[in-house]
Backbone as CSV, one residue per row, in Angstrom:
resi,resn,N_x,N_y,N_z,CA_x,CA_y,CA_z,C_x,C_y,C_z
1,MET,-20.553,-0.879,9.463,-19.265,-1.005,10.109,-18.816,-2.458,10.083
2,SER,-17.530,-2.638,10.166,-16.937,-3.962,10.160,-16.652,-4.398,11.604
3,ASP,-16.867,-5.658,11.903,-16.668,-6.152,13.263,-15.216,-6.136,13.715
4,ASP,-14.268,-6.384,12.793,-12.871,-6.504,13.201,-11.999,-5.299,12.830
5,CYS,-12.560,-4.275,12.255,-11.814,-3.082,11.849,-11.560,-2.187,13.068
6,ILE,-10.292,-1.848,13.295,-9.931,-1.024,14.455,-10.600,0.347,14.412
7,PHE,-10.722,0.951,13.227,-11.357,2.265,13.144,-12.866,2.164,13.351
8,CYS,-13.489,1.076,12.917,-14.909,0.869,13.213,-15.113,0.722,14.717
9,LYS,-14.172,0.034,15.374,-14.258,-0.129,16.834,-14.103,1.209,17.538
10,ILE,-13.233,2.076,17.028,-13.106,3.417,17.584,-14.402,4.190,17.385
11,ALA,-14.997,4.099,16.196,-16.259,4.798,15.917,-17.382,4.308,16.825
12,ARG,-17.358,3.011,17.178,-18.378,2.437,18.075,-18.034,2.633,19.544
13,LYS,-16.902,3.271,19.829,-16.438,3.536,21.199,-16.042,2.259,21.940
14,GLU,-15.665,1.225,21.185,-15.162,-0.002,21.796,-13.683,0.124,22.128
15,ILE,-12.999,1.035,21.448,-11.600,1.343,21.709,-11.535,2.835,22.005
16,PRO,-10.906,3.205,23.127,-10.850,4.637,23.458,-9.950,5.413,22.505
17,SER,-10.290,6.660,22.295,-9.497,7.570,21.481,-9.746,8.983,21.983
18,GLU,-8.869,9.891,21.607,-9.033,11.292,21.967,-9.810,11.978,20.848
19,VAL,-11.112,11.982,20.971,-12.009,12.493,19.938,-11.929,14.013,19.893
20,VAL,-11.764,14.520,18.669,-11.697,15.954,18.419,-13.045,16.454,17.888
21,TYR,-13.734,15.596,17.130,-15.022,15.952,16.534,-15.778,14.669,16.239
22,GLU,-17.105,14.742,16.348,-17.942,13.608,15.970,-19.329,14.093,15.599
23,ASP,-19.883,13.472,14.563,-21.290,13.655,14.224,-21.837,12.298,13.791
24,ASP,-22.997,12.273,13.164,-23.627,11.002,12.790,-22.853,10.236,11.725
25,GLU,-22.064,10.945,10.902,-21.402,10.312,9.759,-19.893,10.150,9.890
26,MET,-19.267,10.924,10.769,-17.805,10.902,10.843,-17.337,11.068,12.272
27,ILE,-16.069,10.714,12.469,-15.412,10.948,13.746,-13.975,11.356,13.446
28,ALA,-13.449,12.271,14.238,-12.064,12.721,14.100,-11.396,12.546,15.452
29,PHE,-10.178,12.001,15.427,-9.474,11.720,16.676,-7.979,11.887,16.467
30,LYS,-7.272,12.150,17.568,-5.829,12.347,17.498,-5.136,11.022,17.195
31,ASP,-4.137,11.081,16.312,-3.354,9.906,15.954,-2.514,9.474,17.156
32,LEU,-2.472,8.163,17.422,-1.691,7.639,18.545,-0.183,7.744,18.317
33,ASN,0.216,7.848,17.052,1.635,7.960,16.700,1.818,9.207,15.833
34,PRO,1.673,10.393,16.452,1.668,11.628,15.653,2.978,11.873,14.919
35,GLN,2.841,12.340,13.681,3.973,12.673,12.836,4.163,14.181,12.711
36,ALA,3.376,14.938,13.457,3.458,16.397,13.486,2.796,16.866,14.778
37,ASP,2.987,18.139,15.114,2.360,18.682,16.325,0.850,18.483,16.301
38,VAL,0.263,18.674,15.140,-1.160,18.404,14.936,-1.241,17.212,13.988
39,HIS,-1.821,16.115,14.449,-2.023,14.929,13.605,-3.341,14.305,14.020
40,ILE,-4.359,14.586,13.221,-5.717,14.149,13.505,-6.205,13.297,12.343
41,LEU,-6.856,12.186,12.662,-7.435,11.307,11.651,-8.932,11.541,11.570
42,PHE,-9.438,11.616,10.356,-10.866,11.792,10.090,-11.347,10.556,9.360
43,ILE,-12.405,9.921,9.868,-12.931,8.724,9.214,-14.446,8.825,9.078
44,PRO,-14.979,8.263,7.992,-16.427,8.095,7.950,-16.791,6.945,8.882
45,LYS,-17.947,7.005,9.497,-18.375,5.895,10.355,-18.732,4.670,9.522
46,LYS,-19.158,4.900,8.305,-19.410,3.793,7.385,-18.067,3.169,7.017
47,HIS,-17.980,1.866,7.048,-16.727,1.203,6.677,-16.538,1.276,5.161
48,ILE,-15.489,1.965,4.760,-15.047,2.034,3.366,-13.571,1.670,3.424
49,ALA,-13.160,0.625,2.761,-11.803,0.106,2.921,-10.732,1.070,2.424
50,SER,-10.910,1.668,1.261,-9.873,2.545,0.697,-10.503,3.502,-0.306
51,MET,-9.677,4.381,-0.873,-10.146,5.284,-1.928,-10.750,4.496,-3.085
52,ASN,-10.205,3.324,-3.352,-10.716,2.499,-4.450,-12.135,2.008,-4.215
53,ASP,-12.615,2.114,-2.990,-13.934,1.588,-2.637,-14.990,2.672,-2.453
54,ILE,-14.624,3.927,-2.674,-15.598,5.013,-2.556,-16.589,4.937,-3.707
55,SER,-17.853,5.153,-3.378,-18.892,5.191,-4.404,-19.526,6.578,-4.422
56,GLY,-20.400,6.790,-5.364,-21.090,8.079,-5.464,-21.853,8.431,-4.206
57,GLU,-22.395,7.438,-3.531,-23.155,7.717,-2.306,-22.252,8.186,-1.158
58,ASP,-20.945,8.022,-1.297,-19.993,8.445,-0.266,-19.485,9.866,-0.485
59,ALA,-19.850,10.485,-1.589,-19.322,11.806,-1.934,-19.655,12.849,-0.874
60,ARG,-20.855,12.819,-0.336,-21.265,13.825,0.637,-20.429,13.723,1.913
61,VAL,-20.284,12.532,2.465,-19.529,12.392,3.710,-18.060,12.722,3.490
62,MET,-17.491,12.343,2.350,-16.089,12.656,2.089,-15.903,14.166,1.910
63,GLY,-16.844,14.820,1.267,-16.792,16.278,1.150,-16.929,16.950,2.505
64,ASN,-17.818,16.429,3.344,-17.985,16.985,4.689,-16.737,16.796,5.532
65,ILE,-16.031,15.682,5.328,-14.763,15.475,6.030,-13.770,16.573,5.645
66,LEU,-13.676,16.888,4.355,-12.750,17.944,3.926,-13.122,19.299,4.519
67,LEU,-14.401,19.607,4.560,-14.830,20.870,5.170,-14.504,20.903,6.657
68,LYS,-14.671,19.773,7.335,-14.382,19.709,8.766,-12.876,19.818,9.013
69,ILE,-12.064,19.254,8.111,-10.610,19.384,8.244,-10.215,20.855,8.213
70,LYS,-10.785,21.605,7.284,-10.500,23.044,7.190,-10.832,23.730,8.520
71,GLU,-11.963,23.408,9.085,-12.397,24.019,10.341,-11.462,23.634,11.504
72,ILE,-11.156,22.359,11.619,-10.313,21.870,12.719,-8.885,22.402,12.570
73,ALA,-8.403,22.519,11.329,-7.073,23.113,11.111,-7.039,24.532,11.666
74,GLY,-8.089,25.294,11.418,-8.168,26.651,11.958,-8.202,26.656,13.470
75,GLN,-8.969,25.755,14.054,-9.066,25.682,15.513,-7.740,25.289,16.154
76,ASN,-6.896,24.587,15.406,-5.607,24.137,15.924,-4.451,25.054,15.530
77,GLY,-4.780,26.180,14.910,-3.787,27.194,14.622,-2.803,26.875,13.503
78,VAL,-3.198,25.981,12.582,-2.265,25.637,11.505,-2.707,26.155,10.134
79,SER,-3.831,26.831,10.062,-4.320,27.335,8.774,-3.380,28.352,8.157
80,GLU,-2.902,29.274,8.956,-2.058,30.356,8.453,-0.725,29.835,7.918
81,GLY,-0.032,29.032,8.697,1.272,28.515,8.290,1.182,27.414,7.254
82,GLY,0.103,26.670,7.299,-0.121,25.599,6.340,-0.232,24.236,7.001
83,TYR,-0.906,23.354,6.306,-1.094,21.997,6.795,-1.182,21.059,5.609
84,ARG,-1.040,19.777,5.887,-1.086,18.756,4.852,-2.276,17.845,5.127
85,VAL,-2.955,17.448,4.045,-4.069,16.513,4.101,-3.658,15.303,3.265
86,VAL,-3.699,14.112,3.871,-3.184,12.918,3.214,-4.199,11.785,3.293
87,ILE,-4.394,11.105,2.153,-5.129,9.848,2.101,-4.208,8.847,1.412
88,ASN,-3.818,7.813,2.130,-3.020,6.736,1.540,-3.976,5.668,1.016
89,CYS,-3.679,5.136,-0.157,-4.539,4.113,-0.753,-3.722,2.855,-1.035
90,ASN,-3.961,1.859,-0.255,-3.354,0.524,-0.350,-1.919,0.502,0.165
91,LYS,-1.377,-0.681,0.260,-0.111,-0.913,0.969,1.069,-0.140,0.394
92,ASP,1.224,-0.104,-0.921,2.381,0.585,-1.505,2.380,2.083,-1.198
93,ALA,1.225,2.637,-0.896,1.125,4.059,-0.554,1.210,4.290,0.952
94,GLY,1.308,3.212,1.727,1.455,3.351,3.168,0.187,3.161,3.968
95,GLN,-0.905,2.723,3.329,-2.130,2.484,4.084,-1.941,1.256,4.967
96,GLU,-2.127,1.427,6.267,-1.963,0.336,7.225,-3.290,-0.158,7.765
97,VAL,-4.244,0.750,7.927,-5.582,0.370,8.393,-6.516,0.498,7.204
98,PHE,-7.191,-0.582,6.870,-8.029,-0.591,5.680,-9.462,-0.175,6.008
99,HIS,-9.544,1.061,6.455,-10.768,1.845,6.629,-10.309,3.235,6.215
100,ILE,-10.901,3.769,5.164,-10.421,5.051,4.645,-10.316,6.071,5.774
101,HIS,-9.202,6.780,5.791,-8.979,7.810,6.793,-8.144,8.926,6.170
102,VAL,-8.432,10.121,6.622,-7.767,11.304,6.106,-6.938,11.899,7.238
103,HIS,-5.642,12.083,6.976,-4.735,12.657,7.958,-4.720,14.171,7.805
104,LEU,-4.869,14.879,8.905,-4.597,16.311,8.977,-3.286,16.440,9.744
105,LEU,-2.272,16.995,9.085,-0.957,17.177,9.697,-0.581,18.644,9.639
106,GLY,-0.108,19.177,10.746,0.305,20.573,10.766,1.170,20.878,11.965
107,GLY,1.690,22.088,11.966,2.502,22.533,13.086,3.992,22.348,12.876
108,ARG,4.376,21.936,11.697,5.793,21.847,11.344,5.929,22.051,9.848
109,LYS,7.141,22.294,9.385,7.404,22.461,7.953,7.513,21.077,7.321
110,PHE,6.900,20.908,6.160,6.919,19.641,5.434,7.792,19.754,4.198
111,ALA,8.425,18.651,3.848,9.271,18.601,2.657,8.463,18.058,1.464
112,TRP,9.004,18.264,0.284,8.406,17.713,-0.937,9.512,17.193,-1.820
113,PRO,9.432,16.036,-2.402,8.306,15.116,-2.319,8.222,14.445,-0.953
114,PRO,7.010,13.990,-0.588,6.777,13.515,0.767,7.372,12.152,1.082
115,GLY,7.552,11.267,0.115,7.935,9.916,0.493,9.206,9.451,0.065
């Protein structure tokens, strides 16, 4: 983990958050500025700055995050109607916190293209 990363601080419980799920490798919490009725962020506890920084050893935790998103989407009642899963990579794509995080968004209709 990184000492000054806000998401690492959330994972270490130095900053409070509304935790939806946690295990040894990941934590999921409600977004403070939700863009949909359901807006949950999933992060690995290991500090990985962006998609560009994922290595082969990170494949398992990233796959487990996707499986957990499917489960949490069902628990939040958005599986049937649909939900969006988003990973922004670097500033031009809208990444603001440089700790990889996956957005689960649901509970409203989404447009395409998204940006």
